[in-house]
C-alpha positions in Angstrom: -9.6 8.4 -19.2 -8.6 4.8 -18.4 -6.3 4.4 -15.5 -2.7 4.2 -16.5 -2.1 0.6 -15.6 -4.9 -2.1 -16.4 -5.2 -5.5 -17.8 -4.9 -4.1 -21.5 -1.6 -2.6 -20.6 1.3 -4.2 -22.7 3.4 -6.8 -20.9 6.8 -5.5 -20.2 8.2 -9.0 -18.8 6.6 -11.7 -20.5 8.9 -14.5 -19.2 9.1 -17.3 -19.5 10.3 -17.8 -15.7 13.1 -20.1 -14.9 12.5 -23.6 -13.1 14.8 -23.0 -10.3 15.7 -20.1 -8.1 16.9 -18.9 -4.8 13.7 -17.0 -3.9 10.2 -16.6 -5.5 8.6 -13.2 -4.8 4.8 -13.5 -5.3 3.2 -10.0 -6.2 4.5 -7.2 -8.4 3.4 -4.3 -6.2 5.8 -2.0 -4.4 6.5 -4.4 -1.6 7.1 -7.3 -3.7 9.3 -5.2 -6.3 11.5 -3.7 -3.6 11.9 -7.1 -1.6 12.9 -8.7 -5.0 15.4 -5.8 -5.6 17.2 -6.0 -2.3 17.2 -9.9 -2.4 19.0 -9.6 -5.6 21.3 -7.3 -4.4 22.3 -9.6 -1.6 23.4 -12.0 -4.4 20.5 -14.4 -4.8 18.7 -15.5 -7.8 15.2 -14.0 -7.5 12.1 -14.7 -9.6 9.1 -12.2 -9.3 5.9 -13.4 -10.6 2.9 -11.0 -10.9 -0.6 -12.4 -12.0 -1.4 -9.3 -14.0 0.8 -6.1 -14.4 3.6 -4.5 -12.2 1.8 -2.1 -10.0 -1.6 -2.7 -11.5 -3.4 -2.5 -8.3 -3.2 -0.5 -5.0 0.5 0.2 -5.6 -0.3 2.6 -8.4 -3.9 3.7 -7.2 -2.6 5.3 -3.8 -2.4 9.0 -3.0 1.5 9.0 -3.8 2.5 10.4 -0.4 5.8 9.3 0.9 4.9 10.0 4.4 6.7 9.8 7.8 4.1 12.0 9.5 1.4 10.3 11.5 3.0 6.9 11.2 2.4 4.1 13.7 5.6 4.4 16.1 6.7 0.9 15.0 6.5 1.7 11.5 8.3 5.0 11.7 11.9 3.9 12.0 11.3 1.9 8.7 9.7 4.8 7.1 12.5 7.1 7.9 14.9 4.6 6.1 12.4 4.3 3.3 12.4 8.2 2.9 16.2 7.9 2.4 16.0 4.9 0.0 13.6 6.8 -2.2 16.1 9.4 -2.9 18.8 6.8 -3.7 16.4 4.7 -5.9 15.2 7.9 -7.8 18.8 8.6 -8.9 19.3 5.1 -10.3 16.7 5.3 -13.0 16.6 7.9 -16.0 12.7 7.8 -15.6 11.2 10.9 -13.9 9.1 9.3 -11.1 7.8 12.7 -9.8 9.9 12.6 -6.5 9.3 16.0 -4.9 9.9 17.0 -1.3 6.8 19.2 -0.6 6.0 18.3 2.8 2.8 16.7 4.2 0.4 18.8 6.2 -2.6 17.4 8.5 -5.1 20.4 8.9 -6.9 20.5 12.3 -10.6 21.4 12.4 -10.8 20.9 16.2 -8.8 21.3 19.4 -8.9 17.7 19.9 -7.2 17.0 16.6 -4.5 19.3 17.5 -4.1 17.7 20.9 -3.8 14.2 18.9 -1.1 15.9 16.8 0.7 17.0 20.0 0.5 13.7 21.5 2.2 12.0 18.4 4.8 14.4 18.2 7.3 12.8 20.5 7.6 9.8 18.2 8.8 12.0 15.5 11.3 13.6 17.7 12.7 10.3 19.0 13.3 9.4 15.2 14.8 12.5 14.2 11.8 13.6 12.0 11.1 17.4 11.4 7.3 17.4 12.3 6.1 20.4 14.0 2.7 21.9 15.2 1.4 25.0 13.4 -0.5 27.7 14.7 -3.9 28.9 13.1 -1.8 31.7 11.4 1.1 29.7 10.4 -1.3 27.3 8.7 -3.0 30.0 6.8 0.4 31.3 5.7 1.6 27.8 4.6 -1.4 27.1 2.3 -2.8 30.5 1.3 -6.2 31.0 -0.2 -8.2 28.4 1.8 -11.8 29.3 2.7 -11.6 27.6 5.9 -9.9 28.6 8.9 -8.2 25.8 10.9 -7.3 25.6 14.4 -3.8 24.7 13.3 -1.9 21.7 11.7 0.9 19.1 11.9 3.4 19.7 9.2 6.5 17.6 8.1 8.7 19.4 5.8 10.8 16.5 4.7 8.0 14.3 3.6 7.8 13.7 -0.1 5.3 12.5 -3.0 5.9 10.8 -6.3 3.8 9.5 -9.1 3.1 5.9 -8.1 2.0 4.5 -11.5 5.4 5.8 -12.7 7.5 5.0 -9.7 6.8 1.4 -9.0 7.3 0.2 -12.7 10.6 2.4 -12.6 11.6 0.4 -9.3 10.8 -2.7 -11.1 13.2 -1.6 -14.0 16.0 -1.3 -11.3 15.2 -4.7 -10.1 15.4 -6.3 -13.3 18.7 -4.6 -14.1 19.9 -6.0 -10.7 19.2 -9.5 -12.1 15.6 -10.3 -11.0 13.6 -12.3 -13.4 10.3 -10.7 -13.6 7.3 -12.2 -15.2 3.9 -10.5 -15.5 0.7 -12.3 -16.4 1.8 -15.2 -14.5 -0.1 -16.3 -11.5 1.1 -18.5 -8.7 -1.5 -21.2 -8.3 -0.3 -22.6 -5.0 2.9 -23.1 -3.0 4.9 -26.2 -3.6 5.1 -28.1 -0.3 7.0 -31.1 0.8 7.6 -32.7 4.2 5.9 -29.7 5.9 8.2 -26.9 4.3 8.0 -24.7 1.1 10.1 -26.0 -1.7 9.0 -23.5 -4.4 5.7 -22.6 -6.1 3.5 -23.9 -8.9 2.6 -21.1 -11.4 0.2 -21.4 -14.2 3.2 -22.1 -16.3 4.9 -24.6 -14.3 6.8 -25.4 -11.3 9.8 -23.2 -10.0 11.9 -24.8 -7.4 13.1 -22.3 -4.7 13.9 -23.0 -0.9 12.4 -19.4 -0.2 9.1 -17.8 -1.1 8.0 -14.2 -0.3 4.4 -13.4 -0.4 3.4 -9.8 -1.1 0.3 -10.3 -2.6 -1.6 -7.3 -1.2 -5.4 -7.7 -1.1 -5.0 -11.4 -2.5 -2.7 -12.4 0.3 -5.0 -14.0 2.7 -6.8 -16.0 -0.2 -3.6 -17.8 -0.9 -2.8 -18.5 2.7 -6.0 -19.8 3.4 -5.5 -22.3 0.6 -2.7 -23.7 2.6 -4.2 -23.6 6.0 -2.8 -20.3 7.3 -5.5 -17.9 8.6 -4.8 -14.2 8.3 -7.7 -11.6 9.4 -7.1 -9.4 6.3 -9.8 -7.5 4.6 -9.8 -5.1 1.7 -11.4 -1.7 1.5 -12.3 0.4 -1.3 -10.7 3.9 -1.7 -11.9 6.4 -4.2 -9.5 9.1 -5.8 -9.5 11.5 -8.7 -7.1 13.5 -10.8 -8.3 17.1 -11.9 -7.3 19.0 -15.0 -4.4 21.4 -14.6 -5.0 24.2 -11.9 -2.8 26.8 -10.3 -0.5 25.6 -7.6 -2.0 26.3 -4.0 0.6 24.0 -2.0 3.5 22.0 -3.3 2.9 19.1 -0.7 0.1 16.7 0.4 -2.4 18.0 2.7 -5.6 16.6 4.3 -8.3 17.6 6.6 -11.4 15.8 8.0 -13.0 15.8 4.5 -10.5 15.9 1.7 -7.0 15.0 0.8 -5.2 16.5 -2.1 -1.6 16.9 -3.6 -0.3 18.4 -6.7 0.6 16.1 -9.7 3.3 16.1 -12.2 0.8 17.0 -15.0 -0.4 20.1 -13.2 -3.6 19.0 -11.8 -4.3 17.5 -8.2 -4.8 14.2 -7.0 -7.9 14.1 -4.6 -9.2 11.7 -2.2 -11.7 11.6 0.8 -9.7 11.5 4.0 -10.7 8.8 6.5 -13.4 7.4 4.5 -13.3 3.7 3.0 -15.9 1.1 1.8 -16.0 -2.6 2.7 -17.7 -5.1 0.5 -19.0 -7.7 3.1 -18.0 -11.3 2.3 -16.9 -14.5 4.1 -13.6 -13.4 5.3 -15.3 -10.2 6.9 -17.5 -12.5 8.9 -14.5 -14.6 9.8 -12.5 -11.6 10.8 -15.0 -9.7 12.7 -13.7 -10.6 16.3 -10.5 -9.3 15.4 -11.7 -6.0 13.8 -14.0 -5.1 16.8 -11.5 -2.9 18.5 -11.0 -0.9 15.3 -14.7 -0.6 14.7 -15.2 0.7 18.1 -12.5 3.2 17.6 -13.7 4.6 14.4 -17.3 3.4 13.9 -18.1 5.8 11.1 -14.9 5.6 9.0 -16.1 2.7 6.9 -19.2 2.3 5.0 -20.5 -1.4 4.5 -21.5 -2.6 1.2 -23.3 -5.8 0.2 -21.3 -8.6 -1.5 -18.2 -7.8 -3.5 -18.3 -7.8 -7.3 -17.7 -11.1 -8.9 -14.1 -12.2 -8.8 -13.0 -10.1 -6.0 -10.7 -11.6 -3.3 -13.7 -11.7 -0.8 -16.7 -12.2 -3.0 -19.1 -15.0 -2.0 -18.4 -16.9 -5.3 -14.6 -16.6 -5.1 -13.3 -20.2 -4.6 -11.4 -20.9 -1.3 -9.9 -24.0 -2.5 -8.5 -25.4 -5.8 -5.9 -27.6 -7.3 -2.4 -27.0 -9.2 -4.4 -28.0 -12.4 -7.3 -25.5 -11.8 -7.6 -22.1 -13.1 -6.9 -20.0 -10.0 -9.1 -17.0 -8.7 -5.7 -15.0 -9.5 -6.0 -15.8 -13.2 -9.6 -15.0 -13.2 -9.2 -11.4 -12.3 -5.5 -10.4 -13.4 -6.0 -6.7 -12.1 -8.2 -5.8 -9.5 -9.9 -2.6 -10.7 -13.0 -1.5 -8.6 -15.3 1.1 -9.8 -15.0 4.5 -7.9 -17.6 6.0 -5.8 -19.6 8.2 -8.0 -20.9 10.2 -5.1 -17.7 10.7 -3.5 -16.3 12.1 -6.8 -19.0 14.6 -6.8 -18.0 15.7 -3.2 -14.3 15.8 -4.0 -14.8 18.2 -6.8 -17.2 20.2 -4.5 -15.2 20.3 -1.5 -11.8 21.2 -3.3 -13.6 24.0 -5.1 -15.2 25.3 -1.8 -11.9 25.1 -0.1 -10.0 27.0 -2.8 -12.8 29.4 -4.2 -10.1 31.4 -6.3 -8.6 28.4 -8.0 -11.0 28.4 -11.0 -13.5 25.7 -12.2 -12.2 22.2 -10.8 -12.8 19.5 -13.6 -12.2 15.8 -13.1 -10.2 14.2 -15.9 -9.6 10.6 -14.5 -11.2 8.7 -11.6 -10.3 5.5 -10.1 -10.6 3.2 -7.1 -8.1 0.9 -5.4 -8.7 -2.0 -2.9 -6.5 -1.4 0.3 -5.4 -4.5 2.0 -5.8 -3.8 5.8 -5.4 -5.4 9.2 -7.2 -5.1 12.4 -4.6 -3.0 14.1 -3.8 -1.0 11.0 -0.1 -2.4 10.6 1.1 -5.1 8.4 2.3 -8.5 8.9 6.0 -8.8 8.2 7.2 -12.2 9.4 8.4 -15.7 8.8 5.6 -18.2 8.8 6.2 -20.8 11.4 3.8 -23.3 10.0 5.4 -23.2 6.5 9.0 -22.9 7.0 10.5 -21.1 4.0 7.7 -18.7 3.6 8.0 -15.1 4.5 4.9 -12.8 4.3 4.8 -8.9 3.7 1.2 -7.9 3.3 -1.7 -5.8 5.0 0.1 -2.4 4.5 -3.3 -0.8 5.4 -2.8 2.1 3.0 0.7 2.9 4.1 2.6 0.6 1.7 3.7 2.9 -1.1 5.8 5.3 0.9 7.2 2.8 3.1 7.8 0.3 0.2 11.6 0.4 -0.1 12.1 0.3 3.7 9.7 -2.8 4.1 11.3 -4.5 1.0 14.7 -4.3 2.6 13.4 -5.7 5.9 11.7 -8.6 4.0 15.0 -9.3 2.3 16.9 -9.5 5.5 14.4 -12.0 6.9 14.8 -14.2 4.0 18.8 -14.0 4.0 19.1 -14.0 7.8 20.8 -10.7 7.6 20.5 -8.1 10.6 17.1 -6.5 10.1 18.0 -3.3 12.0 14.4 -2.7 13.1 11.9 -4.2 15.8 9.4 -6.4 14.1 7.4 -7.6 17.2 4.4 -5.5 16.3 4.1 -7.1 12.8 4.3 -10.6 13.9 1.8 -13.0 12.2 1.2 -14.9 15.7 -0.4 -11.7 17.3 -3.8 -12.7 15.9 -3.7 -16.2 17.4 -1.4 -16.0 20.7 -4.0 -14.3 22.8 -2.5 -10.9 22.5 -4.9 -8.0 22.9 -5.7 -6.0 19.7 -3.7 -2.7 20.2 -4.2 0.2 17.9 -1.3 2.6 17.8 -1.3 6.2 18.0 -1.0 6.5 14.3 -2.8 9.6 12.5 
């Protein structure tokens, strides 16, 4: 079964794009879509350009969790707002995006895991999040039928889930009705710059004049920034996931232990993924960014598997151009949708582990499998900032696997940065300059 959004998916928004706007948003994932929506609601003329399809990459390939639990403390206030915004946005579309409040549970296999959960709990309390620790018995009662006995768990009842390949296109529909000009299959080849500031973009179909540009390009962001002399130590890791055929309901929320993550789907099956496991294709950016990532590597030396060069056309493939002109076909056009192959060994392990965890659930059969490239940063929090070296450019990228759930909140933040409105959150942790101003690399207590 093919993934729901791919390069052959019919184009919903063909364009053409206008030649002038107040803001151009680059990237049609959840961050770009939500940024465009809130910019339009502030009264601006907004154009959103997507090189392939809306939500074609990681925004549709994620776990579908809308999770406050375990967030970095600097992300958590924005995520709490996003939790509220998801409910509002779901009511503004006649599309069922699968939004359910089923909770999120982290299952603890060791006393150390429980201690980590307990250490994080004050951050939830400060932000009014209903996270709590569960005992061994309470964990077994919450998710009955498990073959493993866990030490306990961290549980947040107010956390939600949705079907990302449905939800993000539905959000794009809201944005379009708010006046955003969305154009799919239209790559931005380069920024248009004059006298040292951004004055618009040059797409594969021509120039758009605009005094403000938002870059929300996910795994492709650092490639475009490097083209304009801005260094961003962003890498992309492959994450494999699968969907099962319909099975009995064992738990209405999302849950994860040290081997597997799962959640029920709207179609009656489960989405499965390997918890805490990613794969990095080693390319030129990996070597450039290595000094920035050393702190993360020391903290979790076995969480990432390293693979030789990325497939042809990937953002950090050895043959992917780092420089081109506005007249050249850009790397973004050569790969409209980044569609990595899933890890077959992990798929077998997911099936085996889920069936072993719930021995009475019946045969576990995979009906679809996919992978996505997660754009990640050395400290596992994004860059959300104005770019001092290029006035007129705002960047929201490197969501590090946290983007789907926090998307509406981050979109609202980015819109405020562009318009000069009150952001309402402390963004110091997310500044671009933290990688160049001598600041020590700080990993938060995120789980």
